[in-house]
Every structure is written in C-alpha cells, then in structure tokens.
C-alpha positions as CSV (number, residue, x, y, z in Angstrom):
1,X,25.4,6.9,45.7
2,X,22.5,4.8,47.0
3,X,19.6,3.6,44.9
4,X,17.2,5.7,46.9
5,X,19.1,8.9,46.0
6,X,19.2,7.9,42.3
7,X,15.5,7.3,42.4
8,X,14.9,10.7,44.0
9,X,17.0,12.4,41.4
10,X,15.2,10.7,38.6
11,X,11.9,12.0,40.0
12,X,13.3,15.5,39.4
13,X,13.3,15.1,35.6
14,X,11.7,17.9,33.8
15,X,8.1,16.9,32.8
16,X,7.2,17.6,29.2
17,X,3.7,17.3,27.7
18,X,3.5,16.8,24.0
19,X,0.5,17.8,21.9
20,X,-0.7,17.8,18.3
21,X,-3.5,20.3,17.4
22,X,-5.1,21.4,14.2
23,X,-5.9,25.2,14.2
24,X,-8.5,26.2,11.7
25,X,-8.3,29.4,9.5
26,X,-9.2,32.6,11.5
27,X,-8.9,30.6,14.7
28,X,-6.8,30.7,17.8
29,X,-6.0,28.0,20.4
30,X,-4.6,28.7,23.9
31,X,-3.1,26.5,26.5
32,X,-2.5,27.2,30.2
33,X,0.1,26.2,32.8
34,X,-0.3,27.0,36.5
35,X,3.1,27.4,38.2
36,X,4.8,29.1,41.1
37,X,7.3,31.9,40.9
38,X,10.7,30.8,39.9
39,X,9.6,27.8,38.0
40,X,11.4,27.2,34.6
41,X,8.9,27.1,31.7
42,X,9.7,25.9,28.2
43,X,7.8,25.8,24.9
44,X,8.9,24.1,21.7
45,X,6.8,23.9,18.6
46,X,6.8,22.9,14.9
47,X,4.2,23.6,12.2
48,X,3.9,20.2,10.5
49,X,1.3,20.9,7.9
50,X,-0.7,23.7,6.3
51,X,0.0,26.6,3.9
52,X,3.5,28.0,4.3
53,X,4.0,26.1,7.6
54,X,3.7,29.3,9.7
55,X,1.8,30.3,12.8
56,X,1.5,33.3,15.1
57,X,2.4,32.7,18.8
58,X,2.0,34.7,22.0
59,X,3.0,33.9,25.6
60,X,1.2,35.8,28.3
61,X,2.0,36.2,32.0
62,X,-0.7,35.8,34.7
63,X,-1.1,39.6,34.6
64,X,-1.9,39.4,30.9
65,X,1.3,41.0,29.8
66,X,3.0,39.6,26.6
67,X,6.2,37.7,27.4
68,X,6.9,36.7,23.9
69,X,5.2,37.4,20.5
70,X,6.1,35.9,17.1
71,X,4.5,36.2,13.7
72,X,4.5,33.6,11.0
73,X,7.0,31.3,12.7
74,X,7.5,27.8,11.5
75,X,9.2,26.5,14.7
76,X,10.8,27.8,17.9
77,X,11.9,27.0,21.4
78,X,11.5,29.4,24.3
79,X,12.5,29.0,27.9
80,X,12.0,31.5,30.7
81,X,11.5,31.5,34.5
82,X,8.1,32.4,35.9
83,X,8.2,35.8,37.5
84,X,5.1,35.3,39.7
85,X,2.6,32.7,40.8
86,X,-0.3,32.1,38.5
87,X,-1.5,30.8,35.1
88,X,0.7,31.3,32.1
89,X,-0.9,31.2,28.7
90,X,0.4,30.0,25.3
91,X,-1.6,31.0,22.3
92,X,-1.3,29.8,18.7
93,X,-3.1,32.0,16.2
94,X,-4.0,31.1,12.6
95,X,-6.1,34.3,12.1
96,X,-3.9,35.4,9.2
97,X,-4.9,32.4,7.1
98,X,-7.9,32.7,4.9
99,X,-8.8,29.1,4.4
100,X,-5.9,26.8,5.4
101,X,-5.8,25.0,8.7
102,X,-2.4,24.3,10.4
103,X,-1.2,21.2,12.2
104,X,1.0,22.2,15.1
105,X,3.1,19.9,17.2
106,X,4.4,21.4,20.5
107,X,5.7,20.4,23.9
108,X,5.2,22.3,27.2
109,X,8.0,21.8,29.7
110,X,7.7,22.6,33.4
111,X,10.9,22.6,35.5
112,X,11.5,22.8,39.2
113,X,10.9,26.1,41.0
114,X,13.8,27.9,42.7
115,X,12.5,27.3,46.2
116,X,12.3,23.5,45.7
117,X,15.8,23.5,44.2
118,X,17.3,25.4,47.1
119,X,15.5,23.2,49.6
120,X,16.7,20.1,47.8
121,X,20.3,21.4,47.7
122,X,20.1,22.3,51.4
123,X,18.9,18.8,52.3
124,X,21.5,17.1,50.1
125,X,24.4,19.1,51.6
126,X,26.8,17.4,49.2
127,X,28.3,18.8,46.1
128,X,28.4,15.4,44.5
129,X,24.6,14.9,44.7
130,X,24.0,18.4,43.4
131,X,26.3,17.8,40.4
132,X,24.5,14.5,39.7
133,X,21.2,16.3,39.9
134,X,22.3,18.9,37.4
135,X,23.7,16.3,35.1
136,X,20.4,14.4,35.2
137,X,18.4,17.5,34.5
138,X,20.6,18.4,31.5
139,X,20.2,14.8,30.2
140,X,16.4,15.1,30.7
141,X,16.3,18.3,28.7
142,X,18.5,16.7,25.9
143,X,16.2,13.6,25.8
144,X,13.1,15.9,25.7
145,X,14.6,17.7,22.7
146,X,15.4,14.4,20.9
147,X,11.9,13.1,21.6
148,X,10.4,16.3,20.2
149,X,12.5,16.0,17.0
150,X,11.5,12.4,16.6
151,X,7.9,13.2,16.9
152,X,8.3,16.0,14.4
153,X,10.1,13.8,11.9
154,X,7.4,11.1,12.3
155,X,4.7,13.6,11.5
156,X,6.6,14.9,8.5
157,X,7.3,11.4,7.2
158,X,3.6,10.6,7.5
159,X,2.6,13.8,5.7
160,X,5.2,13.3,2.9
161,X,3.9,9.7,2.4
162,X,0.4,11.0,2.1
163,X,1.5,13.6,-0.4
164,X,3.4,11.0,-2.4
165,X,0.4,8.7,-2.5
166,X,-1.9,11.5,-3.5
167,X,0.6,12.6,-6.2
168,X,0.8,9.0,-7.5
169,X,-3.0,8.8,-7.7
170,X,-3.1,12.0,-9.7
171,X,-0.4,10.8,-12.1
172,X,-2.3,7.6,-12.7
173,X,-5.6,9.4,-13.2
174,X,-3.9,11.9,-15.6
175,X,-2.4,9.0,-17.6
176,X,-5.7,7.3,-17.9
177,X,-7.3,10.6,-19.0
178,X,-4.5,11.1,-21.6
179,X,-5.1,7.6,-22.9
180,X,-8.8,8.2,-23.2
181,X,-8.2,11.5,-25.0
182,X,-5.8,9.7,-27.5
183,X,-8.3,7.0,-28.1
184,X,-11.1,9.5,-28.6
185,X,-8.9,11.5,-31.0
186,X,-8.0,8.4,-33.0
187,X,-11.6,7.3,-33.3
188,X,-12.5,10.9,-34.3
189,X,-9.8,11.0,-37.0
190,X,-10.9,7.6,-38.4
191,X,-14.5,8.7,-38.5
192,X,-13.5,12.0,-40.2
193,X,-11.4,10.3,-42.8
194,X,-14.1,7.7,-43.5
195,X,-16.6,10.5,-44.0
196,X,-14.2,12.4,-46.2
197,X,-13.6,9.4,-48.5
198,X,-17.3,8.6,-48.6
199,X,-18.0,12.2,-49.8
200,X,-15.3,11.9,-52.5
201,X,-16.7,8.6,-53.7
202,X,-20.1,10.1,-54.1
203,X,-18.8,13.0,-56.1
C-alpha cells in the first residue's frame, strides 16, 4: 500500500470534539451538529463534579423529535446514524438541581456519511484497502474512547486533589480550634479554682 493511500485513509479518522462545561442549577445547555443523512453520530459524557454526579440528557433530530432521553445519568455513550439532513441537538439539563452546578465532560463524534463511504469504496475497488480503512476507523474509535477516559480521569484526579486539600485545611483549622478551646477551658478552670480558694480564705 502506497504512502498516499495511507494518508488518505488517515484523513478518514472519525473527528471528535471534547468539551468541558459547567451547567448551573435550573439551567440547560444545548449543542448542535449539522450533518447529512447517513452520517454516524456519537456522544459520550461523564458528570465530573456536582451533587450526586447526575444530569438529564436529550438528543433531538432536525424535526425536533426526541432520539434519546435520559434522566439523572452519570455517564453514557450513544451512537446512531443521522436519518436526515439537518441540525441535531444535544441538551444537558440541570433543572432538577436546586442549587448545585454540574461539571460535565463530553465528546461529540461525527463519522463519515454512507454516501461518502460508498463512493470511497467504489473508487478504491480493492478489498484490501476497504479492510484497512475499516481497521483504521475501529482504531480511531478505540483511541477516541481511551482519550475520553484519560480526560475524565484527569478531571477526577484534579477534583479529588482539591477535595483532599480542602479537607486537610479543615482538619488543621479544627485542630487549632480544639487547641484554643482547651487553652480557654484550662484558663477558666484555673481562674475558677483561684476564685474558689480566695473565697474560702476570706471566710
């Protein structure tokens, strides 16, 4: 296989766009993807921070029909072919939360449409090239999943580090407060005993 063919196949890798977004309480954030019919669409998400780590999600077709709807989900991965040309909408809703914002990490994947795949296969005309293309696409999807997991673990590690630092600060402050209370109680007891003996001496 020539270097030009390899380069052409590498260009067919599934593009994936990764995002981090904070969704406030009682808020909803939507994202849009304009594609042609037959295009493979994918959405993967993780709730990295906030409350019970849950979020409501809806996916709409260009007609406004609901393709997928989930409530209080912590993570998920959905893949489906576009049934028609137009703009597909992904919405994350935190309306069920009264005061807690949610940090959501997600990726939107857009594959090749069926027409372009058929055209590419017709031009290739070789089963070897087609198999290589499929292998590269599978590898791309696997790498995209690994990258998504790495990003999620990085976010979780940063969050846990922040929680640990905050907990350590609270422990130190509580220890200082306990020490001050003990010192105050000791001084109070000494003062009380001194007053008690002074009263006994006067009597």
